[in-house]
VEXNULO-953334 format. One record per atom (N, C-alpha, C): residue number from 0; residue in three letters; atom name; x, y, z. Coordinates in nm, 4 decimals. Each point is the difference from the previous one (the first is absolute). Example, Ala and Ser with C-alpha at 12.3 -4.5 7.8 and 13.67 -1.06 7.14 Angstrom:
// residues 2
node i->0	aa->ALA	at->N	east->1.3190	north->-0.5690	up->0.7800;
node i->0	aa->ALA	at->CA	east->-0.0890	north->0.1190	up->0.0000;
node i->0	aa->ALA	at->C	east->0.0900	north->0.1200	up->0.0000;
node i->1	aa->SER	at->N	east->-0.0350	north->0.1050	up->-0.0720;
node i->1	aa->SER	at->CA	east->0.0820	north->0.1190	up->0.0060;
node i->1	aa->SER	at->C	east->-0.0770	north->0.1090	up->0.0730;
// end
This chain:
// residues 114
node i->0	aa->MET	at->N	east->0.0849	north->-0.1187	up->0.0000;
node i->0	aa->MET	at->CA	east->-0.0849	north->0.1187	up->0.0000;
node i->0	aa->MET	at->C	east->0.0891	north->0.1246	up->0.0000;
node i->1	aa->ASP	at->N	east->-0.0381	north->0.0975	up->-0.0806;
node i->1	aa->ASP	at->CA	east->0.0734	north->0.1257	up->0.0062;
node i->1	aa->ASP	at->C	east->-0.0555	north->0.0859	up->0.1137;
node i->2	aa->ALA	at->N	east->0.0648	north->0.1119	up->0.0267;
node i->2	aa->ALA	at->CA	east->-0.0351	north->0.0835	up->0.1148;
node i->2	aa->ALA	at->C	east->-0.1444	north->0.0503	up->-0.0066;
node i->3	aa->LEU	at->N	east->-0.0463	north->0.0408	up->-0.1177;
node i->3	aa->LEU	at->CA	east->-0.1371	north->0.0493	up->-0.0108;
node i->3	aa->LEU	at->C	east->-0.1010	north->-0.1110	up->0.0275;
node i->4	aa->GLU	at->N	east->0.0278	north->-0.1200	up->-0.0469;
node i->4	aa->GLU	at->CA	east->-0.0897	north->-0.1128	up->0.0273;
node i->4	aa->GLU	at->C	east->-0.0046	north->-0.0321	up->0.1496;
node i->5	aa->ILE	at->N	east->0.1144	north->0.0080	up->0.0660;
node i->5	aa->ILE	at->CA	east->0.0040	north->-0.0216	up->0.1447;
node i->5	aa->ILE	at->C	east->-0.0846	north->0.1053	up->0.0702;
node i->6	aa->ALA	at->N	east->0.0165	north->0.1260	up->-0.0391;
node i->6	aa->ALA	at->CA	east->-0.0760	north->0.1087	up->0.0617;
node i->6	aa->ALA	at->C	east->-0.1504	north->-0.0177	up->-0.0233;
node i->7	aa->ARG	at->N	east->-0.0383	north->-0.0344	up->-0.1216;
node i->7	aa->ARG	at->CA	east->-0.1424	north->-0.0198	up->-0.0301;
node i->7	aa->ARG	at->C	east->-0.0578	north->-0.1184	up->0.0777;
node i->8	aa->GLN	at->N	east->0.0753	north->-0.1076	up->0.0100;
node i->8	aa->GLN	at->CA	east->-0.0472	north->-0.1169	up->0.0740;
node i->8	aa->GLN	at->C	east->-0.0154	north->0.0340	up->0.1486;
node i->9	aa->ALA	at->N	east->0.0965	north->0.0713	up->0.0559;
node i->9	aa->ALA	at->CA	east->-0.0085	north->0.0414	up->0.1412;
node i->9	aa->ALA	at->C	east->-0.1215	north->0.0888	up->0.0229;
node i->10	aa->ALA	at->N	east->-0.0253	north->0.0929	up->-0.0909;
node i->10	aa->ALA	at->CA	east->-0.1163	north->0.0881	up->0.0129;
node i->10	aa->ALA	at->C	east->-0.1306	north->-0.0791	up->-0.0080;
node i->11	aa->ALA	at->N	east->-0.0055	north->-0.0976	up->-0.0884;
node i->11	aa->ALA	at->CA	east->-0.1208	north->-0.0831	up->-0.0129;
node i->11	aa->ALA	at->C	east->-0.0241	north->-0.0809	up->0.1274;
node i->12	aa->ILE	at->N	east->0.1060	north->-0.0548	up->0.0566;
node i->12	aa->ILE	at->CA	east->-0.0147	north->-0.0763	up->0.1245;
node i->12	aa->ILE	at->C	east->-0.0462	north->0.0916	up->0.1123;
node i->13	aa->ALA	at->N	east->0.0600	north->0.1178	up->0.0096;
node i->13	aa->ALA	at->CA	east->-0.0413	north->0.0966	up->0.1031;
node i->13	aa->ALA	at->C	east->-0.1474	north->0.0356	up->-0.0157;
node i->14	aa->SER	at->N	east->-0.0430	north->0.0197	up->-0.1227;
node i->14	aa->SER	at->CA	east->-0.1405	north->0.0310	up->-0.0262;
node i->14	aa->SER	at->C	east->-0.0907	north->-0.1148	up->0.0433;
node i->15	aa->ASN	at->N	east->0.0411	north->-0.1220	up->-0.0273;
node i->15	aa->ASN	at->CA	east->-0.0784	north->-0.1174	up->0.0414;
node i->15	aa->ASN	at->C	east->-0.0099	north->-0.0125	up->0.1512;
node i->16	aa->LYS	at->N	east->0.0955	north->0.0565	up->0.0718;
node i->16	aa->LYS	at->CA	east->-0.0005	north->-0.0029	up->0.1461;
node i->16	aa->LYS	at->C	east->-0.0637	north->0.1273	up->0.0582;
node i->17	aa->GLN	at->N	east->-0.0714	north->0.0708	up->-0.0850;
node i->17	aa->GLN	at->CA	east->-0.0751	north->0.1193	up->0.0398;
node i->17	aa->GLN	at->C	east->0.0888	north->0.1163	up->0.0436;
node i->18	aa->ALA	at->N	east->0.1257	north->0.0026	up->-0.0410;
node i->18	aa->ALA	at->CA	east->0.0832	north->0.1184	up->0.0227;
node i->18	aa->ALA	at->C	east->-0.0604	north->0.1152	up->-0.0792;
node i->19	aa->SER	at->N	east->0.0278	north->0.1212	up->0.0422;
node i->19	aa->SER	at->CA	east->-0.0584	north->0.1162	up->-0.0681;
node i->19	aa->SER	at->C	east->0.1099	north->0.0950	up->-0.0463;
node i->20	aa->ASP	at->N	east->-0.0402	north->0.0982	up->-0.0794;
node i->20	aa->ASP	at->CA	east->0.0913	north->0.1022	up->-0.0523;
node i->20	aa->ASP	at->C	east->0.1279	north->-0.0630	up->-0.0550;
node i->21	aa->ILE	at->N	east->-0.0178	north->-0.0911	up->-0.0947;
node i->21	aa->ILE	at->CA	east->0.1122	north->-0.0726	up->-0.0579;
node i->21	aa->ILE	at->C	east->0.0554	north->0.0796	up->-0.1181;
node i->22	aa->PHE	at->N	east->0.1301	north->0.0231	up->0.0034;
node i->22	aa->PHE	at->CA	east->0.0672	north->0.0725	up->-0.1064;
node i->22	aa->PHE	at->C	east->0.1225	north->-0.0795	up->-0.0438;
node i->23	aa->ILE	at->N	east->0.0270	north->0.0003	up->-0.1288;
node i->23	aa->ILE	at->CA	east->0.1301	north->-0.0424	up->-0.0508;
node i->23	aa->ILE	at->C	east->0.0650	north->0.1256	up->-0.0569;
node i->24	aa->LEU	at->N	east->0.1144	north->0.0348	up->0.0561;
node i->24	aa->LEU	at->CA	east->0.0743	north->0.1162	up->-0.0461;
node i->24	aa->LEU	at->C	east->0.1206	north->-0.0459	up->-0.0807;
node i->25	aa->ASP	at->N	east->0.0180	north->0.0583	up->-0.1160;
node i->25	aa->ASP	at->CA	east->0.1156	north->-0.0269	up->-0.0854;
node i->25	aa->ASP	at->C	east->0.1093	north->0.0974	up->0.0408;
node i->26	aa->ILE	at->N	east->0.1003	north->-0.0487	up->0.0727;
node i->26	aa->ILE	at->CA	east->0.1042	north->0.0877	up->0.0516;
node i->26	aa->ILE	at->C	east->0.1309	north->-0.0111	up->-0.0790;
node i->27	aa->ARG	at->N	east->-0.0043	north->-0.0629	up->-0.1157;
node i->27	aa->ARG	at->CA	east->0.1223	north->-0.0226	up->-0.0782;
node i->27	aa->ARG	at->C	east->0.0730	north->0.1289	up->-0.0355;
node i->28	aa->LYS	at->N	east->-0.0727	north->0.1075	up->-0.0277;
node i->28	aa->LYS	at->CA	east->0.0645	north->0.1250	up->-0.0412;
node i->28	aa->LYS	at->C	east->0.0490	north->0.0833	up->0.1181;
node i->29	aa->VAL	at->N	east->-0.0431	north->-0.0357	up->0.1219;
node i->29	aa->VAL	at->CA	east->0.0355	north->0.0813	up->0.1166;
node i->29	aa->VAL	at->C	east->0.0733	north->-0.0788	up->0.1081;
node i->30	aa->SER	at->N	east->0.0341	north->-0.1253	up->-0.0282;
node i->30	aa->SER	at->CA	east->0.0655	north->-0.0843	up->0.0995;
node i->30	aa->SER	at->C	east->0.1033	north->-0.0898	up->-0.0659;
node i->31	aa->SER	at->N	east->0.1063	north->-0.0264	up->0.0730;
node i->31	aa->SER	at->CA	east->0.1015	north->-0.0923	up->-0.0504;
node i->31	aa->SER	at->C	east->-0.0060	north->-0.1347	up->0.0715;
node i->32	aa->PHE	at->N	east->-0.0874	north->-0.0153	up->0.1004;
node i->32	aa->PHE	at->CA	east->-0.0002	north->-0.1230	up->0.0786;
node i->32	aa->PHE	at->C	east->-0.1172	north->-0.0929	up->-0.0269;
node i->33	aa->ALA	at->N	east->-0.1005	north->0.0460	up->-0.0726;
node i->33	aa->ALA	at->CA	east->-0.1156	north->-0.0848	up->-0.0302;
node i->33	aa->ALA	at->C	east->-0.0704	north->0.0547	up->-0.1229;
node i->34	aa->GLU	at->N	east->-0.0925	north->-0.0796	up->-0.0534;
node i->34	aa->GLU	at->CA	east->-0.0786	north->0.0422	up->-0.1161;
node i->34	aa->GLU	at->C	east->-0.1421	north->0.0398	up->0.0372;
node i->35	aa->PHE	at->N	east->-0.0598	north->-0.0731	up->0.0953;
node i->35	aa->PHE	at->CA	east->-0.1389	north->0.0251	up->0.0350;
node i->35	aa->PHE	at->C	east->-0.0204	north->-0.0060	up->0.1510;
node i->36	aa->PHE	at->N	east->-0.0893	north->0.0852	up->0.0481;
node i->36	aa->PHE	at->CA	east->-0.0536	north->-0.0100	up->0.1355;
node i->36	aa->PHE	at->C	east->-0.1433	north->-0.0470	up->-0.0119;
node i->37	aa->VAL	at->N	east->-0.0409	north->-0.0882	up->0.0871;
node i->37	aa->VAL	at->CA	east->-0.1414	north->-0.0332	up->0.0175;
node i->37	aa->VAL	at->C	east->-0.0362	north->0.0510	up->0.1383;
node i->38	aa->LEU	at->N	east->-0.1008	north->0.0859	up->0.0065;
node i->38	aa->LEU	at->CA	east->-0.0475	north->0.0550	up->0.1268;
node i->38	aa->LEU	at->C	east->-0.1422	north->-0.0473	up->0.0225;
node i->39	aa->CYS	at->N	east->-0.0308	north->-0.0407	up->0.1233;
node i->39	aa->CYS	at->CA	east->-0.1383	north->-0.0349	up->0.0327;
node i->39	aa->CYS	at->C	east->-0.0230	north->0.0199	up->0.1486;
node i->40	aa->SER	at->N	east->-0.1262	north->0.0111	up->0.0367;
node i->40	aa->SER	at->CA	east->-0.0380	north->0.0234	up->0.1384;
node i->40	aa->SER	at->C	east->-0.0838	north->-0.1138	up->0.0536;
node i->41	aa->GLY	at->N	east->0.0163	north->-0.0239	up->0.1293;
node i->41	aa->GLY	at->CA	east->-0.0820	north->-0.0961	up->0.0736;
node i->41	aa->GLY	at->C	east->-0.0453	north->0.0648	up->0.1291;
node i->42	aa->THR	at->N	east->-0.1185	north->-0.0361	up->0.0454;
node i->42	aa->THR	at->CA	east->-0.0592	north->0.0700	up->0.1142;
node i->42	aa->THR	at->C	east->0.0264	north->-0.0652	up->0.1349;
node i->43	aa->SER	at->N	east->0.0635	north->-0.1168	up->0.0024;
node i->43	aa->SER	at->CA	east->0.0276	north->-0.0669	up->0.1273;
node i->43	aa->SER	at->C	east->0.1328	north->-0.0743	up->-0.0098;
node i->44	aa->GLU	at->N	east->0.0555	north->-0.0345	up->0.1161;
node i->44	aa->GLU	at->CA	east->0.1237	north->-0.0777	up->0.0013;
node i->44	aa->GLU	at->C	east->-0.0206	north->-0.1323	up->-0.0730;
node i->45	aa->ARG	at->N	east->-0.1144	north->-0.0603	up->0.0231;
node i->45	aa->ARG	at->CA	east->-0.0288	north->-0.1282	up->-0.0655;
node i->45	aa->ARG	at->C	east->-0.0024	north->0.0138	up->-0.1517;
node i->46	aa->GLN	at->N	east->-0.0618	north->0.1067	up->-0.0496;
node i->46	aa->GLN	at->CA	east->-0.0053	north->0.0197	up->-0.1453;
node i->46	aa->GLN	at->C	east->0.1389	north->0.0277	up->-0.0571;
node i->47	aa->LEU	at->N	east->0.0810	north->0.0766	up->0.0720;
node i->47	aa->LEU	at->CA	east->0.1366	north->0.0249	up->-0.0467;
node i->47	aa->LEU	at->C	east->0.0770	north->-0.1311	up->-0.0111;
node i->48	aa->ASP	at->N	east->-0.0064	north->-0.0808	up->0.1066;
node i->48	aa->ASP	at->CA	east->0.0705	north->-0.1288	up->-0.0009;
node i->48	aa->ASP	at->C	east->-0.0508	north->-0.0926	up->-0.1098;
node i->49	aa->THR	at->N	east->-0.1313	north->-0.0089	up->-0.0137;
node i->49	aa->THR	at->CA	east->-0.0589	north->-0.0886	up->-0.1007;
node i->49	aa->THR	at->C	east->0.0390	north->0.0439	up->-0.1407;
node i->50	aa->THR	at->N	east->-0.0029	north->0.1291	up->-0.0257;
node i->50	aa->THR	at->CA	east->0.0375	north->0.0518	up->-0.1319;
node i->50	aa->THR	at->C	east->0.1454	north->-0.0347	up->-0.0298;
node i->51	aa->LYS	at->N	east->0.0890	north->0.0223	up->0.0955;
node i->51	aa->LYS	at->CA	east->0.1413	north->-0.0340	up->-0.0191;
node i->51	aa->LYS	at->C	east->0.0182	north->-0.1492	up->-0.0248;
node i->52	aa->GLU	at->N	east->-0.0628	north->-0.0816	up->0.0826;
node i->52	aa->GLU	at->CA	east->0.0139	north->-0.1454	up->-0.0143;
node i->52	aa->GLU	at->C	east->-0.0517	north->-0.0488	up->-0.1349;
node i->53	aa->GLU	at->N	east->-0.1133	north->0.0526	up->-0.0434;
node i->53	aa->GLU	at->CA	east->-0.0575	north->-0.0440	up->-0.1276;
node i->53	aa->GLU	at->C	east->0.0830	north->0.0468	up->-0.1193;
node i->54	aa->ILE	at->N	east->0.0562	north->0.1204	up->0.0086;
node i->54	aa->ILE	at->CA	east->0.0866	north->0.0476	up->-0.1086;
node i->54	aa->ILE	at->C	east->0.1240	north->-0.0882	up->-0.0096;
node i->55	aa->THR	at->N	east->0.0651	north->-0.0259	up->0.1140;
node i->55	aa->THR	at->CA	east->0.1217	north->-0.0818	up->-0.0051;
node i->55	aa->THR	at->C	east->-0.0316	north->-0.1423	up->-0.0449;
node i->56	aa->LYS	at->N	east->-0.1121	north->-0.0553	up->0.0467;
node i->56	aa->LYS	at->CA	east->-0.0401	north->-0.1347	up->-0.0419;
node i->56	aa->LYS	at->C	east->-0.0358	north->-0.0030	up->-0.1482;
node i->57	aa->GLY	at->N	east->-0.0749	north->0.0999	up->-0.0450;
node i->57	aa->GLY	at->CA	east->-0.0406	north->0.0043	up->-0.1399;
node i->57	aa->GLY	at->C	east->0.1173	north->0.0147	up->-0.0951;
node i->58	aa->LEU	at->N	east->0.0947	north->0.0855	up->0.0336;
node i->58	aa->LEU	at->CA	east->0.1161	north->0.0192	up->-0.0867;
node i->58	aa->LEU	at->C	east->0.0960	north->-0.1187	up->0.0075;
node i->59	aa->LYS	at->N	east->0.0036	north->-0.0662	up->0.1150;
node i->59	aa->LYS	at->CA	east->0.0831	north->-0.1206	up->0.0125;
node i->59	aa->LYS	at->C	east->-0.0469	north->-0.1066	up->-0.0988;
node i->60	aa->GLY	at->N	east->-0.1293	north->-0.0017	up->-0.0295;
node i->60	aa->GLY	at->CA	east->-0.0540	north->-0.0931	up->-0.0986;
node i->60	aa->GLY	at->C	east->0.0564	north->0.0225	up->-0.1394;
node i->61	aa->TYR	at->N	east->0.0557	north->0.1191	up->-0.0232;
node i->61	aa->TYR	at->CA	east->0.0665	north->0.0322	up->-0.1275;
node i->61	aa->TYR	at->C	east->0.1522	north->-0.0048	up->0.0155;
node i->62	aa->ASP	at->N	east->0.0466	north->-0.0593	up->0.1084;
node i->62	aa->ASP	at->CA	east->0.1432	north->-0.0060	up->0.0327;
node i->62	aa->ASP	at->C	east->0.0617	north->0.1383	up->0.0179;
node i->63	aa->VAL	at->N	east->-0.0781	north->0.0934	up->0.0508;
node i->63	aa->VAL	at->CA	east->0.0470	north->0.1350	up->0.0308;
node i->63	aa->VAL	at->C	east->0.0050	north->0.0119	up->0.1516;
node i->64	aa->LEU	at->N	east->0.1211	north->0.0148	up->0.0520;
node i->64	aa->LEU	at->CA	east->0.0203	north->0.0048	up->0.1448;
node i->64	aa->LEU	at->C	east->0.0504	north->0.1373	up->0.0422;
node i->65	aa->PRO	at->N	east->-0.0413	north->0.0467	up->0.1172;
node i->65	aa->PRO	at->CA	east->0.0475	north->0.1312	up->0.0460;
node i->65	aa->PRO	at->C	east->0.1470	north->-0.0045	up->0.0390;
node i->66	aa->HIS	at->N	east->0.0668	north->0.1132	up->-0.0229;
node i->66	aa->HIS	at->CA	east->0.1386	north->0.0145	up->0.0448;
node i->66	aa->HIS	at->C	east->0.0042	north->0.0346	up->0.1479;
node i->67	aa->HIS	at->N	east->-0.1012	north->0.0773	up->0.0430;
node i->67	aa->HIS	at->CA	east->-0.0001	north->0.0504	up->0.1372;
node i->67	aa->HIS	at->C	east->-0.1415	north->0.0420	up->0.0384;
node i->68	aa->GLU	at->N	east->-0.0315	north->-0.0133	up->0.1259;
node i->68	aa->GLU	at->CA	east->-0.1269	north->0.0492	up->0.0543;
node i->68	aa->GLU	at->C	east->0.0314	north->0.0868	up->0.1207;
node i->69	aa->GLU	at->N	east->-0.0811	north->0.1011	up->0.0213;
node i->69	aa->GLU	at->CA	east->0.0235	north->0.0963	up->0.1068;
node i->69	aa->GLU	at->C	east->-0.1321	north->0.0422	up->0.0611;
node i->70	aa->GLY	at->N	east->0.0031	north->0.0437	up->0.1251;
node i->70	aa->GLY	at->CA	east->-0.1172	north->0.0536	up->0.0664;
node i->70	aa->GLY	at->C	east->-0.0850	north->-0.1070	up->0.0655;
node i->71	aa->SER	at->N	east->-0.1079	north->0.0454	up->0.0610;
node i->71	aa->SER	at->CA	east->-0.0929	north->-0.0906	up->0.0673;
node i->71	aa->SER	at->C	east->-0.1401	north->0.0591	up->-0.0071;
node i->72	aa->SER	at->N	east->-0.0976	north->-0.0862	up->0.0135;
node i->72	aa->SER	at->CA	east->-0.1376	north->0.0509	up->-0.0031;
node i->72	aa->SER	at->C	east->-0.0253	north->0.0928	up->0.1182;
node i->73	aa->GLN	at->N	east->0.0675	north->-0.0231	up->0.1122;
node i->73	aa->GLN	at->CA	east->-0.0164	north->0.0877	up->0.1160;
node i->73	aa->GLN	at->C	east->0.0504	north->0.1408	up->-0.0279;
node i->74	aa->SER	at->N	east->0.1011	north->0.0115	up->-0.0857;
node i->74	aa->SER	at->CA	east->0.0537	north->0.1319	up->-0.0346;
node i->74	aa->SER	at->C	east->-0.0876	north->0.0706	up->-0.1027;
node i->75	aa->GLY	at->N	east->-0.0858	north->-0.0766	up->-0.0689;
node i->75	aa->GLY	at->CA	east->-0.0867	north->0.0597	up->-0.1013;
node i->75	aa->GLY	at->C	east->0.0620	north->0.0081	up->-0.1384;
node i->76	aa->TRP	at->N	east->0.1192	north->-0.0594	up->-0.0169;
node i->76	aa->TRP	at->CA	east->0.0660	north->0.0078	up->-0.1296;
node i->76	aa->TRP	at->C	east->0.0831	north->-0.1263	up->-0.0231;
node i->77	aa->LEU	at->N	east->-0.0309	north->-0.0701	up->-0.1067;
node i->77	aa->LEU	at->CA	east->0.0752	north->-0.1186	up->-0.0417;
node i->77	aa->LEU	at->C	east->0.0595	north->0.0279	up->-0.1367;
node i->78	aa->VAL	at->N	east->0.1227	north->-0.0441	up->-0.0194;
node i->78	aa->VAL	at->CA	east->0.0673	north->0.0167	up->-0.1293;
node i->78	aa->VAL	at->C	east->0.0507	north->-0.1368	up->-0.0443;
node i->79	aa->ILE	at->N	east->-0.0281	north->-0.0322	up->-0.1264;
node i->79	aa->ILE	at->CA	east->0.0528	north->-0.1214	up->-0.0607;
node i->79	aa->ILE	at->C	east->0.0848	north->0.0447	up->-0.1195;
node i->80	aa->ASP	at->N	east->0.1269	north->-0.0349	up->0.0038;
node i->80	aa->ASP	at->CA	east->0.0946	north->0.0426	up->-0.1031;
node i->80	aa->ASP	at->C	east->0.0271	north->-0.1164	up->-0.0949;
node i->81	aa->TYR	at->N	east->-0.0436	north->0.0166	up->-0.1246;
node i->81	aa->TYR	at->CA	east->0.0254	north->-0.0997	up->-0.1038;
node i->81	aa->TYR	at->C	east->0.1079	north->0.0473	up->-0.0973;
node i->82	aa->GLY	at->N	east->0.0849	north->0.0898	up->0.0454;
node i->82	aa->GLY	at->CA	east->0.1038	north->0.0535	up->-0.0884;
node i->82	aa->GLY	at->C	east->-0.0535	north->0.1142	up->-0.0821;
node i->83	aa->ASN	at->N	east->-0.0494	north->-0.0284	up->-0.1181;
node i->83	aa->ASN	at->CA	east->-0.0524	north->0.1052	up->-0.0872;
node i->83	aa->ASN	at->C	east->-0.1415	north->0.0437	up->0.0364;
node i->84	aa->VAL	at->N	east->-0.0640	north->-0.0720	up->0.0919;
node i->84	aa->VAL	at->CA	east->-0.1346	north->0.0350	up->0.0451;
node i->84	aa->VAL	at->C	east->0.0005	north->0.0051	up->0.1525;
node i->85	aa->ILE	at->N	east->-0.0431	north->0.1132	up->0.0535;
node i->85	aa->ILE	at->CA	east->-0.0088	north->0.0178	up->0.1447;
node i->85	aa->ILE	at->C	east->-0.1478	north->0.0178	up->0.0344;
node i->86	aa->ILE	at->N	east->-0.0494	north->-0.0830	up->0.0912;
node i->86	aa->ILE	at->CA	east->-0.1417	north->0.0028	up->0.0363;
node i->86	aa->ILE	at->C	east->-0.0128	north->0.0578	up->0.1404;
node i->87	aa->HIS	at->N	east->-0.0833	north->0.1032	up->0.0120;
node i->87	aa->HIS	at->CA	east->-0.0275	north->0.0648	up->0.1279;
node i->87	aa->HIS	at->C	east->-0.1454	north->-0.0284	up->0.0373;
node i->88	aa->ILE	at->N	east->-0.0200	north->-0.0563	up->0.1181;
node i->88	aa->ILE	at->CA	east->-0.1344	north->-0.0272	up->0.0512;
node i->88	aa->ILE	at->C	east->-0.0123	north->0.0807	up->0.1290;
node i->89	aa->LEU	at->N	east->-0.0887	north->0.1000	up->-0.0008;
node i->89	aa->LEU	at->CA	east->-0.0074	north->0.0947	up->0.1109;
node i->89	aa->LEU	at->C	east->-0.1425	north->0.0168	up->0.0509;
node i->90	aa->THR	at->N	east->-0.0115	north->0.0442	up->0.1233;
node i->90	aa->THR	at->CA	east->-0.1303	north->0.0445	up->0.0494;
node i->90	aa->THR	at->C	east->-0.0285	north->0.1366	up->-0.0633;
node i->91	aa->PRO	at->N	east->-0.1255	north->0.0405	up->-0.0059;
node i->91	aa->PRO	at->CA	east->-0.0297	north->0.1330	up->-0.0546;
node i->91	aa->PRO	at->C	east->0.0711	north->0.1124	up->0.0768;
node i->92	aa->GLU	at->N	east->0.0171	north->-0.0167	up->0.1306;
node i->92	aa->GLU	at->CA	east->0.0680	north->0.1028	up->0.0796;
node i->92	aa->GLU	at->C	east->0.1474	north->0.0125	up->-0.0398;
node i->93	aa->LYS	at->N	east->0.0666	north->-0.1126	up->-0.0169;
node i->93	aa->LYS	at->CA	east->0.1406	north->0.0030	up->-0.0423;
node i->93	aa->LYS	at->C	east->0.0127	north->0.0492	up->-0.1433;
node i->94	aa->ARG	at->N	east->-0.0958	north->-0.0342	up->-0.0811;
node i->94	aa->ARG	at->CA	east->0.0010	north->0.0457	up->-0.1392;
node i->94	aa->ARG	at->C	east->-0.0115	north->0.1515	up->-0.0059;
node i->95	aa->GLU	at->N	east->-0.0873	north->0.0553	up->0.0826;
node i->95	aa->GLU	at->CA	east->-0.0163	north->0.1456	up->0.0067;
node i->95	aa->GLU	at->C	east->0.1265	north->0.0648	up->0.0558;
node i->96	aa->TYR	at->N	east->0.0587	north->-0.0608	up->0.1003;
node i->96	aa->TYR	at->CA	east->0.1192	north->0.0566	up->0.0641;
node i->96	aa->TYR	at->C	east->0.1190	north->0.0033	up->-0.0966;
node i->97	aa->TYR	at->N	east->0.0272	north->-0.1106	up->-0.0656;
node i->97	aa->TYR	at->CA	east->0.1176	north->-0.0083	up->-0.0865;
node i->97	aa->TYR	at->C	east->-0.0214	north->0.0582	up->-0.1384;
node i->98	aa->GLN	at->N	east->-0.1209	north->0.0027	up->-0.0498;
node i->98	aa->GLN	at->CA	east->-0.0350	north->0.0619	up->-0.1283;
node i->98	aa->GLN	at->C	east->0.0952	north->-0.0418	up->-0.1127;
node i->99	aa->LEU	at->N	east->0.0136	north->-0.1305	up->-0.0172;
node i->99	aa->LEU	at->CA	east->0.0912	north->-0.0511	up->-0.1023;
node i->99	aa->LEU	at->C	east->-0.0384	north->0.0463	up->-0.1403;
node i->100	aa->GLU	at->N	east->-0.1297	north->0.0103	up->-0.0264;
node i->100	aa->GLU	at->CA	east->-0.0415	north->0.0466	up->-0.1322;
node i->100	aa->GLU	at->C	east->0.0485	north->0.1423	up->-0.0252;
node i->101	aa->LYS	at->N	east->0.0037	north->0.0819	up->0.1029;
node i->101	aa->LYS	at->CA	east->0.0477	north->0.1375	up->-0.0149;
node i->101	aa->LYS	at->C	east->0.1521	north->0.0035	up->-0.0162;
node i->102	aa->ILE	at->N	east->0.0697	north->-0.0808	up->0.0799;
node i->102	aa->ILE	at->CA	east->0.1458	north->-0.0050	up->-0.0093;
node i->102	aa->ILE	at->C	east->0.0429	north->-0.0455	up->-0.1398;
node i->103	aa->TRP	at->N	east->-0.0731	north->-0.0980	up->-0.0548;
node i->103	aa->TRP	at->CA	east->0.0320	north->-0.0564	up->-0.1304;
node i->103	aa->TRP	at->C	east->-0.0935	north->0.0552	up->-0.1083;
node i->104	aa->GLN	at->N	east->-0.0386	north->0.1270	up->0.0135;
node i->104	aa->GLN	at->CA	east->-0.0971	north->0.0586	up->-0.0933;
node i->104	aa->GLN	at->C	east->0.0507	north->0.0080	up->-0.1430;
node i->105	aa->ASN	at->N	east->0.1303	north->-0.0068	up->-0.0203;
node i->105	aa->ASN	at->CA	east->0.0542	north->0.0024	up->-0.1359;
node i->105	aa->ASN	at->C	east->-0.0007	north->-0.1367	up->-0.0661;
node i->106	aa->ALA	at->N	east->-0.0401	north->-0.1010	up->0.0747;
node i->106	aa->ALA	at->CA	east->-0.0131	north->-0.1342	up->-0.0551;
node i->106	aa->ALA	at->C	east->-0.1317	north->-0.0088	up->-0.0763;
node i->107	aa->GLY	at->N	east->-0.0031	north->-0.0834	up->-0.0984;
node i->107	aa->GLY	at->CA	east->-0.1244	north->-0.0224	up->-0.0742;
node i->107	aa->GLY	at->C	east->-0.0868	north->-0.1015	up->0.0709;
node i->108	aa->THR	at->N	east->-0.1305	north->0.0186	up->-0.0074;
node i->108	aa->THR	at->CA	east->-0.0932	north->-0.0948	up->0.0595;
node i->108	aa->THR	at->C	east->-0.0427	north->-0.0991	up->-0.1069;
node i->109	aa->ILE	at->N	east->0.0238	north->-0.1279	up->0.0244;
node i->109	aa->ILE	at->CA	east->-0.0355	north->-0.1067	up->-0.0943;
node i->109	aa->ILE	at->C	east->-0.1420	north->-0.0479	up->0.0263;
node i->110	aa->LEU	at->N	east->-0.0366	north->-0.0101	up->0.1269;
node i->110	aa->LEU	at->CA	east->-0.1282	north->-0.0586	up->0.0374;
node i->110	aa->LEU	at->C	east->-0.0484	north->0.0639	up->0.1285;
node i->111	aa->THR	at->N	east->-0.1297	north->0.0245	up->0.0086;
node i->111	aa->THR	at->CA	east->-0.0629	north->0.0483	up->0.1214;
node i->111	aa->THR	at->C	east->-0.1274	north->-0.0808	up->0.0211;
node i->112	aa->ILE	at->N	east->-0.0126	north->-0.0586	up->0.1184;
node i->112	aa->ILE	at->CA	east->-0.1233	north->-0.0687	up->0.0395;
node i->112	aa->ILE	at->C	east->-0.0445	north->0.0613	up->0.1301;
node i->113	aa->GLN	at->N	east->-0.1117	north->0.0658	up->-0.0022;
node i->113	aa->GLN	at->CA	east->-0.0512	north->0.0636	up->0.1218;
node i->113	aa->GLN	at->C	east->-0.0826	north->-0.1000	up->0.0710;
// end
């Protein structure tokens, strides 16, 4: 799978787990460390954990394994690093606080699922 396919698959899995405000940002022109960010929100610790687990399980089915994982559902922010694709799963409060879409406003938006 190429990076865009990984990002799209992660977004689809997040959507199936009822995550909200799902965005795929194309950061290739503004970043040297990755190609795409996938951003999504979950309203509870359980939803954050479930979304992360299902994304990692779903991508593992395509032999795509994360390089690194960071954060915890208790912190309100989970990150799964697939190299060229970085997935952020946040609570709405953390999403508002960090404003990743604003920080990366020069990135192109590939997909938005509200």
